[in-house]
Every structure is written in C-alpha cells, then in structure tokens.
N, C-alpha and C positions, 0 to 999 in steps of 0.2 A: 067554729074556729077556736073558741076558748077551750073546748074539750081537747082538740088536737094539740094545742099548746101545752096543756097539762100533761097529756100522754107523752109528748116529746120530752118534757122536763123530767118526768119520772124515768123515762128510758135513758136519758143522759146521766142521771144519778146512778142507775143500775149498772151502766157500763163504765162509769168513771174509774173504778179500781183497775179494770183491765187495761184501759187506755193509759192510765198512769204507769202501770207495770211495763207496758210496751213503750214507755218513753214518748207517748203521743205519736207513735209511728217511727221513732228513731231506732228501736231495738228490734231487729228482724225476728228473732226466735219468739219472744213474747207476743209480737204483733201477729204472727201466723197462728200461734196457739189460740189467742182470743178471737181471731177472725174465724177460725174453724169452730170454736165454741158457739159464737153467735149465729153462724151459718145455719145451724139446725134448730134454732129456736122456732117453734111452729107458729103458724097463723099470722094475723096482722100484728099482734104484739112483737113477734119475731122480726118483722120488717122494721118496726120502730127501733128495736134494739140494734139491728144491723146498721141502720142509717145513723143512729146516735154514735155508735162505735166508730164508724168511718168518718163522721163529721169531726171527731176528735183526733183521728190518726192519719187520714189521708192528707195530701197537700190541700185539697178542698173537697167538700161534699155538702151539697145543699140538703137541708132538712126536709125539703119538699121533693122527695123522690121515694121510690119503692124499690127494695132489694129483696127478691124472692128467696124462698126456702132453699138452702143448700148452696146458694151463691156466695162467693167470697173473692176478695182481692188478695192476690199472692204477694203483692208489693205495695208498700205505702206511698210510692211515688206515682200516685194516680189522682185524678180529680173527676168529680161527677157534677154535672150542671143541674140547673133547676128543672123540676118536673120530669126527671129521667125515670124510666121504668126499666128495671132489670128483672127478667123472669127467673124462675127456679133453675137451680143446678148449673149456673154459669161460673166459669173460672175466668177471672179478670187479672191481667198482668199490669204492666206499666202503660197506662192509657189515660187520655183526657177525653171524657165523654161530654159532648156538647148538650146544651139545653134541649129539652123535649124529645130526646132520642129514646126510642123503644128497642129493647133487646129481648128477643124471645127466649124460650127455654133452651138450656143445653148449649148455649153459645160459649165459645172460647175466644177471648181477646188476648192473644199472646203478646209477648214483649219482643216482637220482631221475628224474623225467620232465622236468626243466627244465635239462638240461645244455647245450642249445644254444638260446640266446635270440635273438630277432630284434628289430631296431630297427623303428620305425614305418614306415620305407621298405622293410622286408623283408630287410635285410642281417643276416647272422649276426654277433652281437656277443658276444665272449667276456666282456667286462666285465659283461654282464647275465646271464651263465649262473650257475646255482646248482647246486652239487653237494651232495646230501643223503646222510646216513648212513642206509642201509636195513637195519633189523634183520630177521634171519631167526631165528625161535624155535628152541628145542631140539626134537629128535625130529621134524623135518620131512622130507618127501620132495618133491623138486622134479624133475619128469619131464623127459625129454630135450627139448632145444630150447626150453625155456620162457624167456621174457623177463620179468624181475622189476624193476619200478620203484617198488614200494611195500612196506610192512611186511607180513611174513607171521607170524602168530601161531604159538605152539608147537603141536606135534602136528598140523600141517596138511599136507595132500597137495595138490600143484599138478600138474595133468595135463600130459602131454607136449604141447609146442607152445603152451601157454597163455601169454597176455600179461597180467601182473598190473599194472594201472594204478592200483588203489585198494587200501587195506589189507584184508587177509584176516584174519578173526577166528581165534582159537585153535581147534584141534581141528575144522577144517573140511576139506572137499574142494572145490576150485575148479578149473574147467576153462573153456576157450574163450578167445576173443579179442574183447573184453576178458574176463578171467577172472571167472566168476560162481560164487558158492557154491551147490553142489548138495546138500550135506549138511553139517550142523553138529552140534556136541555138544548144542546146545539142542533139536535135533529128536529126540534119542535115538538 
C-alpha cells in the first residue's frame, strides 16, 4: 500500500504541469492535448499517469481505478468511481461511471446520440448539437467494442459489440445492435 501511495504521488507531480495548463479541466484545448499525451504512456506507469491527470481535471476521478493504454476522456465533464477498470483504446465522452464498473477494450461511451445535428438542408451544424451526460451505474460490465449512447442502470451487463441507443434498466443483460434486454432482474 505504501508503494502504491508513493507511485500515485509521483504520478500526480508528473502530470501537474499539464493539469495546470489545462486549467484543471476548464480549458478544452489543453485538456484534450494532455489527455491524448497521457493516453499513450505505456504499461502500469501509464495507467498511474492517466488516473493522476484525470483526478486533477475531471469532475471527479478516484485514484483507485485503472485506465488502459490509448483510452482517453474527450470532455472534462465526466466522473469515474472507485475501483473502476477501463480497458485499452476506449473513447469516453461526458459520462458518470459508477463504482466497480468494468469497461472492456475499444468501448465508446458517447455524449448521447445527438452530438452531430443537421440543418434542414442537411449540413452539420455544431450550434444545434447536444452533448448529454450519460450515467453508467455501479457494478456494470460493458463488453469489448460496445458503443453506448444512453444510460445504463447499475449491475447491468452489455454484450460485446452492442450499440446502446436507449436506456437499459438496472440488473439487466443487453446485447445486439441496437441493444435489447435479454434478461432482467424482474424476470428472476
């Protein structure tokens, strides 16, 4: 435990300049720059650097989590609970991830399904785009390559490669594209 505390402290010192330049998450451009830089720090030291950076720049991020190689948060309006595992190569938008949730490799947690709005004549219009905060409950498992655009209730499993377009109730298993509940707590 003492060694972990020392390594976390060293990681906090190492990423402090980047967090400071990012205004501790308030300045979007520098936030993204340093998020991408720490995303590709290799091995276990890289995870400590990513966690330390996000502990200083996200709304909240527990120091007791793991963030895999190549994974990054696109927005600082996110939070990560205690003992969360985020696998490699994940892209995470505006989300609140509950305690003990595990996210496999290549998962995308988008900021809702209306990030890119179009005008009546078909042009993409950023002013019409809506970024939503997507909550992921505690004790969830999100399988590899899943794409999540809606809330996931606590204790839920999302199958690998699934696309979540609508809220999934707590203690369910959902699979497919679009994801459909195949088992829920109400069914026993």
